[in-house]
C-alpha positions in Angstrom: 48.9 196.8 9.9 46.2 195.0 11.8 45.9 191.2 11.2 42.7 189.9 9.6 40.6 187.1 11.1 38.3 184.9 9.2 34.5 185.1 9.8 34.6 181.6 11.3 37.4 182.5 13.7 35.5 185.6 14.8 32.3 183.6 15.3 34.2 181.1 17.4 35.8 183.9 19.6 32.3 185.4 20.1 30.9 182.0 21.2 33.8 181.8 23.7 33.0 185.4 24.9 36.5 186.6 24.2 36.0 189.1 21.4 34.6 192.6 21.2 33.1 193.0 17.7 32.6 196.5 16.5 30.7 197.6 13.4 32.1 200.9 12.1 29.6 201.3 9.2 27.0 204.0 8.9 23.7 203.8 10.8 21.6 202.7 7.8 24.1 199.9 7.1 23.9 198.6 10.6 20.1 198.7 10.6 19.9 196.7 7.4 22.0 193.9 8.9 24.8 193.3 11.4 26.7 190.6 13.3 24.6 189.3 16.2 26.1 190.5 19.4 28.2 193.3 17.9 28.5 196.9 19.1 27.9 199.8 16.6 30.3 202.7 16.6 30.4 204.7 13.4 33.9 205.2 12.1 34.1 209.0 12.7 33.1 208.4 16.4 35.5 205.5 17.1 38.3 207.7 18.6 35.8 209.3 21.0 34.5 205.8 22.1 37.8 203.9 22.2 38.2 204.4 25.9 35.0 202.4 26.4 36.6 199.3 24.8 38.2 196.6 27.0 42.0 196.7 26.5 42.2 193.2 27.9 40.1 191.6 25.2 40.6 191.4 21.4 38.7 193.9 19.3 37.5 192.8 15.9 36.3 195.6 13.7 34.2 195.2 10.6 32.5 197.1 7.8 30.9 196.0 4.5 34.0 194.5 2.9 36.9 195.5 5.1 38.3 198.8 3.9 37.0 201.1 6.6 37.5 198.4 9.2 41.2 198.1 8.2 41.7 201.8 8.9 39.9 201.5 12.3 41.8 198.3 13.3 45.1 199.9 12.4 44.3 203.0 14.5 43.3 200.9 17.5 46.4 198.7 17.1 48.5 201.8 17.0 46.8 202.9 20.3 47.7 199.7 22.0 44.6 197.6 21.5 44.7 194.0 20.4 42.8 194.8 17.2 41.8 192.8 14.1 39.9 193.3 10.9 37.1 190.9 9.9 38.4 189.4 6.7 35.9 190.2 3.9 33.7 192.2 6.2 30.0 191.8 6.7 29.6 190.5 3.1 31.8 187.5 4.0 30.0 187.0 7.3 26.7 186.7 5.5 28.2 184.4 2.8 29.3 182.0 5.5 25.8 181.9 7.0 26.9 183.2 10.4 24.5 184.8 12.9 23.1 188.1 11.7 20.3 190.4 12.7 17.6 191.4 11.9 16.0 188.4 10.1 16.7 188.8 6.4 19.9 190.9 7.1 21.6 192.4 4.1 25.0 194.1 3.6 23.7 197.6 2.6 25.9 199.8 0.6 27.8 202.8 2.1 26.3 206.2 1.3 28.1 208.2 -1.3 27.9 212.0 -0.9 28.8 214.2 -3.8 29.3 217.9 -3.2 
């Protein structure tokens, strides 16, 4: 299971330029608000884009509250990446007042499709 990092620790790592921060949420969630300086790769596309990640730098994955990111971080860890889950997800990031875009960023809810 991938380790969790606090929002403050992730912000520190980003300031130092040592972390790759990946948002695995849906497009509309990312557009509503995201970590400043992140990279957006929706969860279903993560496997296809994993080879574009730097294996020599920690990868921190996040979603709204951490559930989807945990799955992503575990998969990356199992594939040999130094992967972590952002503790509490984007909701916790916003609660801590850390840098987010666009101005007025919000943690949008995930779409729920019922067949």
